[in-house]
C-alpha positions in Angstrom: 36.7 -9.3 21.4 33.5 -7.0 21.6 31.0 -8.0 19.0 29.3 -4.9 17.4 26.1 -4.5 15.3 25.5 -1.3 13.1 22.0 -1.1 12.1 20.1 1.3 9.9 17.0 1.4 7.9 17.9 -0.6 4.7 21.5 -1.4 5.6 22.4 0.4 2.1 24.9 3.3 3.1 25.5 4.5 6.7 25.7 1.1 8.2 27.7 -0.3 5.4 30.3 2.4 5.8 30.5 1.9 9.4 30.9 -1.7 9.1 33.7 -1.1 6.4 35.5 1.2 8.7 35.4 -1.0 11.9 36.6 -3.7 10.1 39.6 -1.8 8.8 40.3 0.2 12.0 39.3 -2.1 14.6 40.3 -5.6 13.4 42.2 -6.5 16.5 39.6 -5.1 19.0 36.1 -6.1 17.6 34.1 -8.4 15.4 31.6 -6.5 13.3 28.5 -6.6 11.1 25.8 -4.6 9.8 22.1 -4.9 9.1 19.0 -3.0 8.5 15.3 -3.0 9.6 14.8 -4.5 6.3 17.4 -5.7 3.8 18.1 -4.2 0.3 21.4 -3.6 -1.7 24.6 -1.8 -1.0 24.4 1.5 -2.7 27.0 2.2 -5.4 27.7 5.7 -3.9 28.6 4.0 -0.6 31.0 1.7 -2.4 32.4 4.6 -4.4 32.9 7.1 -1.4 34.6 4.2 0.6 36.8 3.3 -2.2 38.0 7.1 -2.0 38.9 6.5 1.4 41.1 3.7 0.6 38.5 0.9 2.0 36.8 -1.6 -0.2 33.2 -2.8 0.7 32.5 -4.5 -2.5 32.1 -8.0 -0.9 29.6 -6.5 2.0 26.0 -7.4 1.6 22.8 -6.1 2.8 21.3 -8.2 5.7 18.0 -7.8 7.7 18.2 -7.4 11.6 15.8 -10.4 11.9 18.8 -12.7 10.6 20.6 -12.1 13.9 20.2 -12.8 17.7 20.6 -9.7 19.9 22.6 -11.9 22.6 25.2 -12.6 20.1 26.3 -8.7 20.3 27.7 -6.5 23.1 27.2 -3.2 21.2 24.5 -2.0 19.0 24.7 1.3 17.0 21.9 2.8 15.0 23.0 5.3 12.5 19.6 6.6 11.5 17.8 7.4 14.5 16.0 3.9 13.9 16.6 3.1 17.6 13.0 3.8 18.6 11.9 1.0 16.1 14.3 -1.8 17.2 12.9 -4.5 19.3 13.7 -3.8 23.1 16.3 -6.6 23.3 18.5 -4.9 20.7 18.5 -1.6 22.5 19.2 -3.3 26.0 22.6 -4.7 25.0 25.8 -3.7 26.9 26.2 -0.7 24.9 23.6 1.0 22.7 23.9 4.4 20.8 21.8 6.1 18.3 24.1 8.3 16.1 21.4 9.9 13.9 23.4 10.6 10.8 21.8 12.2 7.8 20.8 9.9 5.1 23.1 10.4 2.0 20.7 8.3 -0.1 18.3 11.1 -0.1 21.3 13.6 -1.1 24.0 11.6 -2.9 26.3 14.8 -2.7 26.6 14.3 1.0 28.1 10.9 0.8 31.7 12.2 1.6 30.6 14.4 4.6 28.6 11.4 6.2 31.5 9.0 5.4 33.9 11.2 7.5 31.2 11.5 10.3 31.1 7.7 10.4 34.7 7.4 10.3 35.0 9.7 13.2 32.6 8.0 15.5 33.8 4.5 14.7 37.2 5.7 15.5 35.8 7.0 18.7 33.9 4.0 19.5 36.8 1.7 18.9 38.9 3.7 21.1 36.5 3.5 23.9 36.6 -0.4 23.9 
């Protein structure tokens, strides 16, 4: 089983949606968690838009990247372009990618579009493992 870390600025929307999709779609292939450069709260819009997709993320919580050790993960995915702000040991994992998705927190009306982009990328990631 590959261990995947999805990371974003605040671990409130994009990384939470990625964690939800990865748990749902990759349960037999990966172990997954998400975190932020800083912890905050899971946005209600993220919970609602994932519910619309049939996935319940209400039990997920926002966590700080500093709570984790990079060597515990094989794959690190940044969803917000924050890869440049990550400590080098996180970027040097077996696989690192920076997806640079739009931030729906700034424009709540784009939550459904960003959710679908996250779903597509998570699906491709799981297929590549």
